[in-house]
C-alpha positions as CSV (number, residue, x, y, z in Angstrom):
1,M,0.0,0.0,0.0
2,T,1.4,3.4,-0.9
3,A,1.0,6.7,1.0
4,S,-1.3,8.1,-1.6
5,H,-3.6,5.1,-1.5
6,P,-7.2,6.5,-1.2
7,S,-8.3,4.1,1.6
8,M,-5.2,4.8,3.7
9,T,-5.7,7.1,6.8
10,I,-3.2,9.6,8.0
11,H,-2.5,7.4,10.9
12,E,-1.4,4.6,8.6
13,L,1.2,6.8,6.7
14,D,4.8,5.9,7.2
15,F,6.0,9.2,8.3
16,R,9.7,8.1,8.0
17,K,9.2,8.2,4.3
18,I,7.8,11.8,4.1
19,D,10.0,14.6,2.8
20,L,10.1,17.0,5.7
21,N,10.8,19.9,3.3
22,L,7.1,19.5,2.3
23,L,6.2,20.8,5.8
24,V,8.3,23.9,5.3
25,V,6.4,24.6,2.1
26,F,3.0,23.8,3.8
27,H,3.9,26.3,6.5
28,A,4.8,29.0,4.0
29,L,1.6,28.4,2.0
30,M,-0.5,28.6,5.2
31,Q,1.1,32.0,6.1
32,E,1.2,33.5,2.7
33,Q,-2.0,32.1,1.2
34,S,-0.4,32.3,-2.2
35,V,1.9,30.0,-4.2
36,S,3.9,32.9,-5.6
37,R,4.4,34.7,-2.3
38,A,5.3,31.4,-0.6
39,A,7.8,30.7,-3.3
40,A,9.4,34.1,-2.9
41,R,9.5,33.6,0.9
42,L,11.3,30.3,0.4
43,Y,13.5,31.5,-2.5
44,L,12.0,28.9,-4.8
45,G,10.2,29.2,-8.1
46,P,6.4,29.0,-8.1
47,S,6.5,25.8,-10.0
48,A,8.6,24.1,-7.2
49,V,6.1,25.2,-4.6
50,S,3.2,24.1,-6.8
51,M,4.8,20.7,-7.2
52,S,5.3,20.4,-3.5
53,L,1.7,21.3,-3.0
54,R,0.7,18.5,-5.4
55,R,2.8,16.0,-3.5
56,L,1.2,17.1,-0.2
57,R,-2.3,16.7,-1.7
58,E,-1.4,13.2,-3.0
59,L,0.2,12.3,0.3
60,F,-2.8,13.3,2.4
61,N,-5.4,12.6,-0.2
62,D,-6.8,16.1,0.4
63,E,-7.1,19.3,-1.6
64,L,-5.6,21.2,1.4
65,F,-6.0,24.6,-0.2
66,I,-8.9,25.6,-2.4
67,R,-9.2,28.9,-4.3
């Protein structure tokens, strides 16, 4: 079973396999409420932050942020 499996709960995720840098991106997105502003804050390109957001969404099987 993979971390993005639809029937897997967050409690069943193997947190040892999660890229902790995704949490840094999540935090910046929460504070900035914008991919481009979060990217600037993290000195990353917007595409890198967008890709991280996609990975977070897949990991937790949740949209996380909705426009």
